[in-house]
Legacy VTK file of the C-alpha trace (Angstrom):
# vtk DataFile Version 3.0
C-alpha trace
ASCII
DATASET POLYDATA
POINTS 479 float
-20.170 -19.865 -12.711
-20.705 -17.027 -10.212
-18.460 -16.880 -7.191
-21.284 -16.772 -4.650
-19.091 -16.825 -1.571
-17.559 -13.398 -2.280
-20.796 -11.358 -2.108
-21.929 -10.370 1.381
-25.423 -9.232 2.298
-24.205 -5.790 3.377
-22.491 -5.200 0.022
-25.599 -6.439 -1.779
-27.863 -4.052 0.142
-25.519 -1.079 -0.365
-25.492 -1.751 -4.111
-29.285 -1.782 -4.229
-29.445 1.409 -2.167
-27.172 3.201 -4.654
-29.340 2.100 -7.572
-32.498 3.164 -5.808
-31.259 6.684 -5.184
-30.311 7.176 -8.812
-33.334 5.791 -10.645
-37.125 5.901 -10.450
-39.203 2.731 -10.139
-40.226 0.939 -13.288
-43.392 -1.120 -13.550
-43.307 -4.601 -15.031
-45.412 -5.740 -17.926
-48.477 -7.734 -16.876
-49.709 -11.086 -18.058
-53.395 -11.002 -18.912
-55.996 -12.183 -16.411
-59.657 -12.972 -16.958
-60.581 -9.897 -14.892
-57.971 -7.683 -16.601
-57.872 -6.458 -20.206
-54.241 -5.937 -21.019
-51.169 -7.458 -22.592
-51.458 -11.195 -23.261
-47.757 -11.908 -23.220
-46.679 -14.631 -20.793
-43.441 -13.224 -19.346
-40.819 -15.754 -18.417
-38.337 -15.619 -15.587
-35.672 -14.349 -17.958
-37.166 -10.859 -17.655
-35.739 -10.699 -14.141
-32.225 -11.041 -15.546
-32.821 -8.065 -17.817
-34.366 -5.892 -15.079
-31.600 -6.409 -12.513
-29.969 -3.147 -13.655
-33.141 -1.137 -13.052
-34.197 -0.284 -9.507
-37.845 -1.076 -9.012
-38.138 0.359 -5.522
-38.999 3.940 -4.793
-36.634 6.610 -3.551
-35.825 7.339 0.068
-39.271 8.873 0.727
-41.501 6.767 2.998
-44.261 6.810 0.388
-44.006 7.611 -3.279
-46.170 6.766 -6.254
-44.150 6.168 -9.425
-44.921 8.292 -12.406
-46.566 6.713 -15.405
-44.055 5.264 -17.827
-44.280 3.409 -21.101
-43.235 -0.211 -21.032
-39.575 -0.777 -21.703
-38.730 -2.245 -25.116
-37.651 -5.585 -23.715
-40.984 -5.849 -21.854
-43.085 -5.427 -24.988
-44.830 -8.320 -26.655
-42.818 -8.001 -29.856
-39.439 -8.323 -28.203
-40.285 -10.723 -25.378
-38.098 -13.797 -25.618
-38.178 -16.965 -23.642
-35.393 -17.777 -21.245
-32.819 -20.434 -21.858
-32.822 -23.537 -19.721
-30.619 -23.452 -16.655
-28.189 -25.934 -18.115
-27.756 -23.605 -21.088
-27.135 -20.602 -18.830
-24.612 -22.380 -16.639
-23.038 -25.116 -18.787
-20.481 -27.285 -17.041
-18.254 -28.668 -19.735
-14.575 -29.152 -20.354
-12.708 -26.480 -22.288
-11.203 -28.327 -25.250
-9.504 -25.284 -26.724
-5.745 -24.866 -26.443
-5.953 -21.100 -25.926
-4.682 -19.080 -22.998
-8.201 -18.600 -21.568
-8.488 -22.137 -20.299
-9.584 -22.151 -16.653
-7.532 -24.018 -14.111
-9.231 -27.264 -13.017
-8.812 -26.441 -9.311
-10.583 -23.076 -9.572
-13.289 -24.621 -11.714
-13.930 -27.312 -9.123
-14.147 -24.704 -6.344
-16.655 -22.628 -8.315
-18.826 -25.661 -8.996
-18.716 -26.666 -5.325
-19.873 -23.206 -4.218
-22.699 -23.218 -6.752
-23.902 -26.625 -5.572
-23.810 -25.480 -1.953
-25.936 -22.465 -2.874
-28.422 -24.694 -4.706
-28.793 -27.011 -1.729
-29.672 -24.020 0.432
-32.636 -23.430 -1.875
-33.676 -27.080 -1.749
-32.343 -27.990 -5.188
-30.196 -30.918 -6.172
-28.091 -31.452 -9.275
-27.756 -34.941 -10.665
-24.792 -36.409 -12.513
-26.089 -35.151 -15.873
-26.191 -31.533 -14.600
-29.995 -31.339 -14.843
-31.741 -29.572 -11.989
-34.431 -31.584 -10.246
-37.021 -30.487 -7.703
-36.947 -32.068 -4.283
-40.052 -33.793 -3.026
-42.973 -31.548 -2.037
-46.155 -33.353 -1.075
-49.092 -33.566 1.347
-50.522 -36.849 2.576
-52.881 -38.027 5.307
-51.307 -39.805 8.262
-52.078 -43.535 8.429
-52.052 -43.548 12.215
-50.304 -46.583 13.774
-49.252 -47.979 10.378
-47.792 -44.664 9.204
-44.081 -44.752 8.414
-43.685 -41.135 7.269
-40.662 -39.683 9.024
-40.871 -42.238 11.806
-44.464 -41.378 12.650
-45.269 -44.051 15.233
-48.249 -43.053 17.335
-47.639 -45.535 20.138
-44.150 -44.187 20.824
-45.355 -40.596 20.722
-48.095 -41.261 23.275
-45.530 -42.926 25.518
-43.309 -39.832 25.329
-46.228 -37.581 26.261
-47.074 -39.754 29.266
-43.464 -39.652 30.484
-43.371 -35.878 30.282
-46.691 -35.535 32.078
-48.362 -33.930 29.081
-51.818 -34.661 27.748
-52.434 -36.458 24.472
-53.167 -34.540 21.295
-56.900 -34.676 22.026
-58.339 -31.854 24.097
-61.442 -31.980 26.318
-64.620 -32.844 24.382
-65.938 -29.268 24.315
-62.748 -27.815 22.809
-60.594 -28.373 19.713
-60.361 -31.945 18.468
-57.919 -33.186 15.775
-60.056 -33.969 12.735
-57.172 -35.027 10.457
-53.415 -35.345 10.645
-51.291 -34.552 7.597
-47.642 -35.011 6.682
-46.095 -32.271 4.552
-42.807 -32.594 2.679
-40.924 -29.460 1.664
-42.209 -26.921 4.207
-39.533 -24.298 4.852
-38.483 -24.039 8.497
-38.296 -20.255 8.271
-39.893 -18.089 10.955
-40.101 -15.074 8.610
-42.167 -16.649 5.794
-45.960 -16.815 5.449
-46.748 -20.051 3.615
-50.357 -20.909 4.537
-53.772 -19.456 3.630
-57.354 -20.805 3.573
-59.915 -19.316 1.162
-63.712 -19.091 1.084
-63.975 -22.140 -1.242
-62.311 -24.426 1.336
-59.046 -24.532 -0.585
-55.840 -24.389 1.439
-52.692 -23.019 -0.218
-49.343 -24.166 1.180
-45.940 -23.074 -0.127
-43.586 -26.059 -0.398
-40.115 -25.363 -1.828
-40.570 -24.346 -5.486
-44.286 -25.254 -5.572
-47.577 -24.080 -4.096
-49.850 -27.003 -3.265
-53.638 -26.571 -3.232
-55.301 -28.877 -0.700
-59.065 -29.417 -0.839
-60.599 -29.675 2.607
-63.680 -31.344 1.138
-61.933 -34.169 -0.749
-58.806 -34.324 1.481
-56.537 -34.392 -1.559
-54.116 -32.134 -3.393
-56.122 -30.766 -6.294
-53.390 -28.652 -7.918
-49.655 -28.082 -7.844
-48.355 -24.709 -9.010
-44.698 -24.852 -10.058
-42.349 -21.898 -10.223
-40.495 -21.483 -13.493
-37.086 -21.961 -11.892
-36.334 -24.695 -9.333
-33.630 -22.398 -7.945
-36.400 -20.196 -6.496
-38.777 -21.134 -3.706
-42.239 -19.998 -2.653
-41.903 -17.525 0.226
-45.515 -16.379 0.755
-49.074 -17.136 -0.387
-52.340 -15.190 -0.088
-55.831 -15.714 -1.529
-57.831 -12.811 -2.918
-60.961 -12.254 -0.828
-63.394 -12.735 -3.733
-62.450 -15.000 -6.626
-60.096 -17.846 -7.417
-56.853 -15.873 -7.597
-53.826 -16.876 -5.517
-50.908 -14.509 -5.019
-47.497 -16.174 -4.672
-44.355 -14.407 -3.485
-41.010 -15.918 -4.427
-37.447 -15.889 -3.170
-36.215 -14.003 -6.255
-38.534 -11.025 -5.690
-41.441 -11.911 -7.958
-45.119 -11.553 -7.089
-47.135 -13.970 -9.208
-50.905 -14.252 -9.685
-52.392 -17.682 -10.415
-55.923 -18.395 -11.623
-56.907 -21.623 -9.876
-59.896 -22.249 -12.154
-57.788 -22.240 -15.314
-54.677 -23.515 -13.478
-52.503 -20.885 -15.148
-50.198 -18.112 -14.043
-51.914 -14.981 -15.277
-49.504 -12.278 -14.158
-45.948 -11.830 -12.940
-45.315 -8.518 -11.165
-41.693 -7.507 -10.742
-40.294 -4.856 -8.453
-38.746 -6.432 -5.364
-35.087 -7.422 -5.372
-35.204 -9.834 -2.423
-37.411 -12.495 -0.826
-41.118 -11.570 -0.752
-42.067 -12.955 2.650
-45.506 -11.389 3.215
-48.635 -10.666 1.137
-52.049 -9.190 1.932
-55.083 -8.207 -0.168
-57.403 -5.197 0.048
-59.925 -5.735 -2.749
-57.905 -5.212 -5.966
-54.822 -3.902 -4.124
-52.161 -6.477 -3.290
-49.496 -5.426 -0.786
-46.169 -7.277 -0.714
-43.273 -7.010 1.728
-39.641 -7.980 1.154
-36.491 -8.774 3.100
-35.081 -5.350 2.211
-37.854 -3.634 4.194
-39.948 -2.433 1.220
-43.725 -2.722 0.982
-45.123 -2.411 -2.546
-48.780 -1.793 -3.358
-49.933 -3.394 -6.621
-53.174 -2.489 -8.363
-53.753 -5.735 -10.276
-56.304 -4.107 -12.623
-53.828 -1.877 -14.468
-50.634 -2.254 -16.469
-48.560 0.056 -14.256
-49.405 -1.989 -11.195
-46.922 -0.392 -8.741
-48.976 2.411 -7.170
-47.207 3.007 -3.850
-44.271 2.088 -1.621
-43.728 2.040 2.136
-40.488 1.523 4.035
-39.178 -0.258 7.126
-35.581 -0.223 8.297
-35.427 -4.037 8.414
-37.059 -6.970 6.630
-40.857 -7.335 6.512
-42.141 -10.337 8.500
-45.900 -9.787 8.312
-48.546 -7.755 6.476
-52.252 -7.633 7.307
-55.012 -5.398 6.012
-57.716 -4.816 8.640
-61.134 -6.481 8.088
-62.609 -3.057 7.264
-59.644 -2.430 4.923
-59.122 0.988 6.488
-55.621 0.252 7.805
-52.588 -1.850 6.953
-50.438 -3.345 9.728
-46.819 -4.213 8.943
-44.288 -5.942 11.184
-40.519 -6.075 10.708
-37.604 -8.093 12.039
-36.380 -5.193 14.218
-39.578 -5.319 16.300
-41.305 -2.366 14.634
-45.093 -2.505 14.166
-46.495 0.208 11.878
-50.097 1.124 11.153
-50.674 2.780 7.765
-53.622 4.537 6.139
-55.775 2.876 3.513
-54.672 5.073 0.586
-51.910 3.062 -1.126
-51.949 5.260 -4.232
-51.397 8.571 -2.482
-48.869 10.718 -4.300
-47.887 12.680 -1.200
-45.223 11.605 1.264
-46.922 9.697 4.050
-45.708 8.485 7.443
-47.277 5.704 9.492
-50.253 6.594 11.661
-48.749 4.769 14.634
-45.470 2.967 15.256
-45.060 0.531 18.167
-41.774 -1.041 19.201
-41.432 -4.669 20.331
-38.512 -6.573 21.824
-38.434 -9.154 19.018
-39.531 -9.516 15.387
-43.222 -8.854 14.684
-44.222 -11.951 12.753
-47.228 -13.429 14.606
-49.861 -10.760 13.982
-53.596 -10.682 13.262
-56.535 -8.285 13.373
-59.515 -9.021 15.606
-62.501 -9.696 13.294
-65.154 -8.408 15.732
-63.263 -5.388 17.137
-62.381 -3.115 14.232
-59.229 -1.408 15.510
-57.829 -4.208 17.698
-54.648 -6.023 16.690
-53.041 -9.027 18.364
-49.244 -9.548 18.260
-47.178 -12.471 19.545
-43.580 -12.042 20.716
-40.593 -14.078 19.548
-38.091 -16.318 21.304
-36.820 -13.869 23.947
-40.169 -12.132 24.426
-43.120 -14.557 24.439
-45.754 -11.916 25.265
-49.190 -11.605 23.704
-49.927 -7.915 23.218
-53.279 -6.503 22.173
-53.075 -3.042 20.588
-55.694 -0.368 20.099
-54.557 0.907 16.703
-56.665 4.067 16.939
-54.509 5.308 19.825
-51.360 3.166 19.489
-51.757 1.903 23.079
-51.247 -1.586 24.466
-54.570 -2.509 26.136
-53.943 -6.154 27.154
-50.887 -8.394 27.513
-49.748 -11.667 29.054
-46.512 -13.638 29.142
-46.641 -17.114 27.570
-43.004 -17.953 28.426
-42.578 -19.391 24.930
-41.849 -18.263 21.386
-45.058 -17.311 19.562
-44.847 -18.181 15.857
-48.483 -17.643 14.834
-51.691 -16.135 16.213
-55.354 -16.485 15.255
-58.678 -15.080 16.492
-61.726 -17.374 16.970
-64.860 -15.270 16.294
-67.354 -17.960 17.332
-66.058 -18.142 20.909
-64.316 -14.753 21.269
-60.986 -16.457 21.919
-57.381 -16.400 20.703
-55.200 -19.331 19.674
-51.417 -19.137 19.480
-48.882 -21.499 17.896
-45.665 -21.889 19.880
-42.082 -23.007 19.488
-39.742 -24.929 21.788
-39.753 -26.607 24.061
-43.356 -27.817 24.018
-44.424 -26.756 20.473
-48.011 -26.479 21.661
-51.138 -24.633 20.584
-52.736 -22.581 23.336
-56.292 -21.242 23.489
-56.813 -17.956 25.374
-60.016 -16.307 26.541
-60.430 -12.687 25.414
-60.173 -10.042 26.814
-58.886 -11.580 30.061
-56.156 -13.542 28.175
-56.566 -16.375 30.659
-55.411 -19.767 29.401
-58.195 -22.139 28.381
-56.192 -25.183 27.285
-52.967 -26.428 25.676
-53.041 -28.693 22.622
-50.120 -31.014 21.880
-49.136 -33.206 18.967
-46.667 -31.164 16.934
-42.992 -32.061 17.147
-41.762 -28.752 15.688
-42.613 -25.099 16.212
-46.055 -24.219 14.850
-45.132 -21.716 12.171
-48.532 -21.228 10.532
-52.217 -21.155 11.522
-55.235 -20.638 9.246
-58.970 -20.441 9.946
-61.630 -22.090 7.770
-64.334 -19.970 6.094
-66.985 -21.359 8.496
-64.684 -20.309 11.392
-65.019 -23.758 12.973
-61.737 -25.413 11.951
-58.073 -24.550 12.221
-55.188 -25.703 10.038
-51.871 -25.814 11.878
-48.509 -26.453 10.188
-45.291 -27.158 12.098
-41.650 -26.934 11.100
-41.158 -30.713 11.149
-43.825 -31.177 8.436
-46.649 -32.346 10.701
-50.001 -30.607 10.266
-53.413 -30.935 11.878
-56.914 -29.880 10.952
-58.674 -29.121 14.234
-62.467 -29.111 14.639
-63.763 -26.483 17.035
-66.929 -27.613 18.812
-69.151 -25.087 20.540
LINES 1 480
479 0 1 2 3 4 5 6 7 8 9 10 11 12 13 14 15 16 17 18 19 20 21 22 23 24 25 26 27 28 29 30 31 32 33 34 35 36 37 38 39 40 41 42 43 44 45 46 47 48 49 50 51 52 53 54 55 56 57 58 59 60 61 62 63 64 65 66 67 68 69 70 71 72 73 74 75 76 77 78 79 80 81 82 83 84 85 86 87 88 89 90 91 92 93 94 95 96 97 98 99 100 101 102 103 104 105 106 107 108 109 110 111 112 113 114 115 116 117 118 119 120 121 122 123 124 125 126 127 128 129 130 131 132 133 134 135 136 137 138 139 140 141 142 143 144 145 146 147 148 149 150 151 152 153 154 155 156 157 158 159 160 161 162 163 164 165 166 167 168 169 170 171 172 173 174 175 176 177 178 179 180 181 182 183 184 185 186 187 188 189 190 191 192 193 194 195 196 197 198 199 200 201 202 203 204 205 206 207 208 209 210 211 212 213 214 215 216 217 218 219 220 221 222 223 224 225 226 227 228 229 230 231 232 233 234 235 236 237 238 239 240 241 242 243 244 245 246 247 248 249 250 251 252 253 254 255 256 257 258 259 260 261 262 263 264 265 266 267 268 269 270 271 272 273 274 275 276 277 278 279 280 281 282 283 284 285 286 287 288 289 290 291 292 293 294 295 296 297 298 299 300 301 302 303 304 305 306 307 308 309 310 311 312 313 314 315 316 317 318 319 320 321 322 323 324 325 326 327 328 329 330 331 332 333 334 335 336 337 338 339 340 341 342 343 344 345 346 347 348 349 350 351 352 353 354 355 356 357 358 359 360 361 362 363 364 365 366 367 368 369 370 371 372 373 374 375 376 377 378 379 380 381 382 383 384 385 386 387 388 389 390 391 392 393 394 395 396 397 398 399 400 401 402 403 404 405 406 407 408 409 410 411 412 413 414 415 416 417 418 419 420 421 422 423 424 425 426 427 428 429 430 431 432 433 434 435 436 437 438 439 440 441 442 443 444 445 446 447 448 449 450 451 452 453 454 455 456 457 458 459 460 461 462 463 464 465 466 467 468 469 470 471 472 473 474 475 476 477 478
């Protein structure tokens, strides 16, 4: 059993840095997709164990395209082997031998305790038979006054709002109205993850612990549940491809998976990152992924050697967004750095960002304006709270206002030329802003936790909001 408590993050990062400077990146072997003619081998999670010794990030250059390489022997179809079950990898059994290698019971108990603590951090429990079980991850519609989910009692909540002098969850008739209230189990309360996306077919993807749930807005039910191979990993980001039924899923162990929703199968597993993949964004067939180690990888999902470019931040990646025109990529990091990159992810030359803007807090809440091509909106964190609108062609801040609250998510409303922001404590409200004046239109209440995620429907008339306490709303925007 690994002694998890002895490895610090700084030592882990230094080790990865040494490997990166000594080796070139290696591309993983793909799993076949219906749009891709390639290897048909379904790689299992055991491949990650074998690739730990190979650095899959680029060298210290800001941008480098890896040279073409043949697949490694252990990534070929002939030698691909399936992983052992977790209980086979980490058996917990008594040593019945009388040899000198018998472990002391006290040390063994300490090791097991540390392993269990690590598993609980990932939302995994171990039962008395040493089998690993997934914690509950589900989505259900609130039953209003009769709802008992997590103490959801509407009468008491309305009484609390009245005492605080706040309005009820319903806004004025001409604004956003709550169309449905949902309860979500298993949503990670992590500011730096991106776990919600809404596609053109009215399917909403939500990352819940070690699963990605697909919610149908038309039937108001969960239509599919996508399970990661290992319950020790959790979903850290989701993103729909713009055209098609492909969902990209980033995981806590550095994988970027592609799932075909029509066939309900994982069609590809792209390796390369060595830490949590917290952000994903599509530009046609190019999928960009950002990790906690500050690396952005560009994957061309049509080819075997999918890793076609790498960008770098000094700190972890919080957000990634390709512009609507797909001419620029915006990336935000935990050190407050916002970078704007060109649209050539496969360039072989060394490339620096076109513009780099510094913020006081992490750049997580970020979104491009859909009707103004080079306009980007950014929301500040706990100690900032400012909305800043950037002209990415010049790198200048053209509008700003102080919300006096943590901004966890931001969304543009094309139908009304407005902005909506999701906030943290102490009010946990949604706020609608008029653009470009950034004057407040209204506040919307109802969430009891910070509103980590916002998504807009394909008809641009509804908003899905998800809060840290597991409460979600679908809001109907009436013109």
